[in-house]
N, C-alpha and C positions, 0 to 999 in steps of 0.2 A: 253557554256557547263559548265563552272565553276559555273555559276549562278544556273543551274539545279542541279548540284552536291551538292551545298551548301543547296539547299532546302531539300535534303534528309539527309545530314550529321548533320545539326544543330538540327533538331527534334530528330534524333537518339541520339545525345549527351545529349540533355535535358532529354530524356526518361531514359537513363542510369543513369544520375545524380539524377533524381527523384526517381528511383527505389532503389537506394542504401541508400536513406535517411531513418532513423528510424522513422516510422510513429506512433509508440505507444505513447499515451498520458501519460501513467504511466510506472513506472519501477516496474515490478511484482516480479522479483527475483524468489525465491521458495515459495512465499506466498501461492499459491494454494496448494502446498504439505502440508504446515503447517495447512491450513484449513482442508484439508482432514484428516490429522492425528488427529486433534481435534474432528472432527465429527465422525470419526470411533472409537474414544476413544481407540486408540492403546496405547502402553506403552510409548508414547511420553512424555518426561519430560517437564513440563511447563517452567523450567529454560532454557532448550535447545531451546524451541520454542521462548522464549523471546529473547534469544541471536540471533536467526535466523532472527526474525522480526526487531530487532534493527540494524542488519547488512543490511537488505533491505533498511531501512530508511537512513543509512549512504551512501550506494551506490547510492540511488536515489538522495540524496542531492549532491553528487559529480558529478552526470550526469545532474544536474539541471532538474530533472524529479519529478513529483508528485508521491506520493505513491497511490496505488489504494484505492478506497472507502472501508471502513471496516477494513483496516489494523490497524489503531490506536484503533478502538473499540475492535478488537481481542486482541491487545496488552494489552489494559486496562483490559479485562476479565482475561487474564493470570496473570496480576499483582494482581488482586483481589484473584485469587486462591493462590497466593504466600503470600497474606497478605500485599502487598506493596500498601497501599491505596492511599498515596499521589501521587505516580507515576500513579496509575490507574486513579485517577481523572484528572491528567494532560493529559493523553492519551485520555480519553473520551472527555475532553474539546477541545483537538486538533482536534479530529474527527468532533466535532460539528462546530468548526470554519472553517475547510476546506470544509466540506460538510453540509451546513445548513439544507438540507433536512433531516438530521439525528437527528436534535435537539430534537424532542420528545423522540425518543428512547434513545439517550444519557442521557437525563434528567432522564428517567425511570431507566436506569442502574445506574446512579450516586445516585439516591435516594435509590435504593435497596442496593447499596454498603454501604451507610451510615447506613442503618438498620442493616446490618451484622456487621459493624464496632462497633456499639453501643451495641451489644449483649454480 
């Protein structure tokens, strides 16, 4: 009887343990809200958005999670709006290193930023 009971309890415990595990590969925070604000061009202040994205990065690091693709690119574009070109380049390079498939686009953004910077 104990043998049959353990056949049901053990899988149930494994299922409960697995379902409580965080399955997300990335830490998203409120990144999607920030993207929405930018795309809708609400009165979202770039400085506030930068702070929010930097907070997402800090929390993701503390949880040993990766940030979602595009976050560093978005942060870089916000830095460009603020005229913080060194930080923008660092963010775009970080995006490129984390997500190599974005290399062409990040290079394009970096080159355009350099053009704005030299005007």
